[in-house]
N, C-alpha and C positions, 0 to 999 in steps of 0.2 A: 273716490267712492270706496267705501269699506266693503270688502268681500265677506260673505256669510262664513262664520266659523263652524268647525265640526260640531260644536255643541248646539248649533242650531239645527243639525241634521236629525231627522227622525227616521229610523230604519224599521220597516214592517215587512211582513210577508207579502209577496206579490201574488196576483192571481192571473189566470189565463187572459183575463181582460187587459192586463198590463203587458202581455207579451209583445204587442206591436211596438211599444216604446223600446223594450229591450232589444228585440230583433232589428228594429230600425237603426238603433245605435251600432249594432254589430255590423249591419250592412254598410254603414258610414265608414267603418273601420276596414272595409274590404274583406270581411270574413265570409261573405256570400252564404248566409244562413239559408237553409231549406225553407221554402214557403210555408210548409205546414208542420215544421219541427215542434212547435209548441204543444201540439196535441199529445205527442208521444212523451215529450219531456215532462209535462205535468201529470201524465198518466203514471209515470214511474214514482214520483214523489211530489204531490201537489203542495207540500209544505216546504219545499226545498228552494224556493225562489224569493229574492229579497230586493227591495228598492229603498234607497235612501231619498228622502224628500226634504225640501226646505220650503216652508210656507205652502205645503201641499203639492209642490211641483217636483217631479222625479229628477234627480241629478246623478244617481249612482245606482249600480246594480251588481249582483253577484248571485250565482246559484251554487248550492251545496246539496246535491241529490244523493240520498241514501239508497244503497243497494244491499239490503239485508243487514245483519248485525255487525259486520266487520269491515265494510268498505263504503265509501262515499266518493263522489266526484265533483270537483269544483270547476265551474265555468262561468261564462257570461260576465266576466269582471270588467266593468265599464263605468267610466265617469264622463259626464257631459263635458265636451272639450273646453268650454268657457269657464269651467269650475275645477279644473285639474290643478294639482299641486297644492291643495288646501287641506288635505287630510280626509276628505269625504270618501274616497275609495277605501282607505285603510280602515276607517270607522265602520263602513258597511261590511267589509271583509270580516272584521273581528266579530261583529254581531251575527253574521251568517255562519261562520265556521263553527260556532257553538252547536249548530243543528247536527253536526256530524258526531258529537259526543266523543267517545274513545275510538271510533273507527279510524283506520288508515284512509287517508284522503289522496286521491290522485288528481292530476290536472294535466292539460296540454298548454304549456305556456309559450307565449310569443317571446322572441329573443330579448326585447327591451325589458321585460319583466322578470327574467329568469334569476338574476341576482337578488331581487326582492323576494322571490319565492324561496331561495335558498336561506335567506335570513329568517324566513317563517318556518323553517324545518323540512322543507321539500328537497329531495335528492334526485339527481338525474338518473333515469332508467334508460332512455334511448331518445334519439332525435327523430323527427318526423318531417318529411318534405311534401308539401302540396304540389302535385303535378297537374298542369292545366294544358288544354289544347283542344283542337277539333277532333271529335270522335271519328275514327276511321270507319269506312264502309265495312260492313260485316253481315254475316248470317248467323242465326242461331244454330250451333253445332248439334250433331247427334248426341244424345245423352243429356242434353240440357233442355229444360222446359220451364214455362212460367209456373211460379209457385202460387199456392192458394190456401185457403183456410184448412184444408186437409193435411197440409204440410206443416202446420204450426208446431205440433208436438216434436216432430223430427228436427225442425229448424232450432227450436228452443234447446233441445238436447245438444245439438251441434254447437250452437252459440255458447252454451255453458262451457264447453271444452276450450273455447277460444277467447274467453273473457275472464277478468279477475273476479267476476261475481255473476250470479244468475240474475236475469232481468226480464222475466216473463211479462210483467205489465207493460214495460216499455215495448217489448217486441210485438205484443198483440196489436198495439196501436201502430207501430212503425211499419209493420208488414200490411196492415189494412187500410192505412190512410190513402184516400184518393189521390192519384198522381204518382204514388210510390209503385214502382214495377219490381217484382221479386222474381229471381230466377234460381233454380236449383239444379244441381247435377248429381246424377246416381251412377253407380257402377253396376246396377242391376239388382243389388241387394240392399244398399244403404246409401244414404246421403254422403257425398264427398265434397260438398261445398255449397254455398249459396252467396248471392249478391243482390244488392238493392240499389236502384238509381232513382233519383227524385228531383223535382224542379227546385232550383235555387234562385236567388236574386240576380246573379250574374252569369251563372252557368248551371248545367245539370250536375248534381253531386252524386258520386258513386261512394257507397258506404252502408253496411260493411261489404267487403269482398273477402270472404273466408274460404279457404280451400285446403284439401289435403296435400296437393302437389302443385307445382307450377303448371302442369298440363291441365289440371282442374281449373286453376285460376284463369288460365288463358282461355279456356272454353267458356267460362262464365263471363269474362271480360268481353268476349266477342259478342255474347248475347246482349249484354248491357250496351255495348257500342251500337249494335243493331237498332236499339231503341233510340239512340241519340245521333245517329249518323249525320255528319255535316254541321252539328252544333257543338258548342264548347262544353266540355266536361271538366270536372275537377275530382281528384282523388288524393287522399292523405295517406302516404305510404311510410311505413316504419323503416328507418335507415338500415337496421340490422338484417332485414329480409332482402338480401341482394337480388333474389329471383323477382320479387315484387317491383324493385326499382328497375330491373331490366325489362319487365313487362310494360311499365309505363313508358320507358324510353322507346321500346319497339313500336309502341302505338303513336309515337311522335309527340308525346306530351313533354313539357319541360317544367322544371321546378319554379315555383313562383314565390313561395315563402316557406319559413321553417318554424317549427315549434319543438318543444321538448316535453316528453312524457316524464312527469316527476311524481314522487310519492313521499308521504310523510313516515312511512314504515313499510313492513312487509305485506305483500299481497299473495293470495294463493297462486300456486303454479298453474299456468295455462299454456296452451300450444301456440306460443308466439310465432313459430314458423308458419302457422296456417293464416296468419293476419297479413293479407296482401293489401288491404285497404281498411283504415280506421273507420268505425261507424260514424262518429261525429266528434269533433274536437271539444264540443260543449259538454257532452255526457260520456265520453270515452268510447 
């Protein structure tokens, strides 16, 4: 039987209606996507999602989500298992990457694909480990409270300092999606960190966890753990942040797989030391 060739592939923009296909493939890979991630993903850039189809049937996917004029993020790079190794992924990748224009593009790449990404011009910035385990029993500490709509402006300003690009459209949806629980920490005058926990396919997902200090991060993590006590949680921790790795280990979480943050060019400076948990590997 002859397999379909890449020239039979038609790549078009995906819509939110296509998200169950993409997230289902991601779940099959063990990536544990959040149950409502698509709402925030498409809010940031509704034109940044792509599907490759053969005879109308989806066979490949990739997202290239634009954040302003200088930065984009690539994720959701997937090919249906029975059609891998035939060029469909690369063809979809090339068609989608044009959406970024001249922007620097970032991604969080699985180990098996990192050499391919290097050949496409991506360079290693740092490695990330996903820690998983049962959330410890905890209480919400003093100085930490549930976040709400009134905190959006302060959270957006804080998030901007911790990210390579501003992302207000994404945050508005991410913080307000039903099932997403947001906690903020104050020192009495200003925000010193925030964290989000949300339901996923296989476990509850923590992300982001941004904080000024390890103590701020620990307090926020305790609040997030209180939401999930006794259930499995997962958090993606940048390897260079040793305090973040220590926090996950103290909680009894263990590494389950590794990715690498890679970029095609320079990104604006941001407070990497405040990143105790990556927001999402699909959108950075």
